[in-house]
C-alpha positions in Angstrom: 22.4 13.4 -12.4 24.5 14.3 -9.6 26.2 11.2 -9.7 27.1 12.6 -13.4 27.1 15.7 -13.3 29.6 16.1 -10.3 31.4 12.9 -10.5 32.4 12.6 -14.5 34.5 15.5 -14.5 36.3 14.5 -11.5 37.1 10.9 -12.8 39.5 12.6 -15.0 41.7 14.3 -11.8 45.1 12.0 -11.5 44.6 10.5 -7.9 41.8 11.8 -6.2 39.6 11.5 -9.2 38.1 8.0 -8.9 38.1 8.0 -5.2 35.6 11.3 -5.5 33.8 10.0 -8.2 33.2 6.6 -6.0 31.8 9.3 -3.1 30.1 10.7 -5.3 27.9 7.3 -6.4 27.8 6.1 -2.1 26.2 9.2 -1.6 24.2 8.6 -4.7 22.9 5.4 -3.2 22.3 6.5 -0.4 19.9 9.3 -1.1 18.1 6.8 -3.6 17.5 4.6 -1.0 16.2 7.1 1.4 13.6 8.6 -1.6 12.5 5.0 -2.2 12.0 4.4 1.8 9.9 7.3 1.6 8.0 6.1 -1.3 7.1 2.9 0.1 6.0 4.1 3.4 3.6 6.6 1.9 2.5 3.7 -1.0 1.6 1.4 2.3 0.2 4.4 4.0 -2.3 4.9 1.0 -3.1 1.3 0.2 -4.1 0.8 3.8 -6.1 3.7 3.6 -7.5 2.6 0.2 -8.4 -1.0 1.5 -10.1 0.6 4.8 -11.9 2.6 2.8 -13.1 -0.2 0.3 -14.0 -2.4 3.2 -16.2 0.8 4.6 -17.7 1.3 0.9 -18.5 -2.3 0.9 -20.1 -2.7 4.3 -22.2 0.8 3.6 -23.4 -1.3 0.1 -24.6 -4.2 1.9 -26.2 -2.5 4.6 -28.3 -0.4 1.9 -29.4 -3.9 0.2 -30.2 -5.2 3.1 -32.5 -2.4 3.8 -33.7 -2.3 0.3 -34.6 -5.8 0.4 -36.6 -5.0 3.1 -34.2 -5.8 6.3 -35.0 -3.9 9.6 -31.9 -1.9 11.6 -33.1 -4.5 14.4 -32.8 -7.3 12.2 -29.1 -5.9 11.0 -27.7 -5.7 13.9 -29.0 -9.2 15.7 -26.5 -11.4 17.0 -27.1 -14.1 16.6 -28.5 -13.3 13.1 -28.2 -14.4 9.6 -26.8 -10.9 8.5 -24.7 -9.9 11.5 -22.9 -12.9 12.1 -22.6 -15.0 8.4 -23.6 -12.6 5.7 -21.3 -9.7 6.7 -18.7 -11.8 8.0 -18.4 -13.8 5.1 -18.2 -11.0 3.0 -15.5 -9.7 5.0 -13.4 -12.6 4.3 -13.8 -12.4 0.9 -12.5 -8.8 0.6 -9.6 -9.8 2.7 -9.0 -12.6 0.5 -9.2 -10.4 -2.5 -6.7 -8.0 -1.3 -4.1 -10.9 0.3 -4.5 -12.1 -3.7 -3.5 -8.7 -4.8 -0.8 -8.4 -2.7 0.6 -11.8 -3.7 0.2 -10.9 -7.3 2.1 -7.2 -6.8 4.9 -9.4 -5.6 4.0 -8.4 -1.8 4.7 -11.5 1.4 
């Protein structure tokens, strides 16, 4: 908006108009980059929070199902143990794989 509102009328001014228009363009581009950087940083933080919450929810769900199936807290915490060393680790690996796959599909490295 500023680019057109401020710069367009000044373009017609002889000698300085074009220079002022270009300066407005440079300032607008810098302003837009700062806004984009802020949005990118907030988006990354929100994604990290979202993925951490998802992993916590997955762990809570697995814990609840294991208890309903009859495992005791001691069995869940036993190491070495099937739940602690295998099932939970496998689920976390697949969760991370899913996140990496989603990031690739969104064009992130």
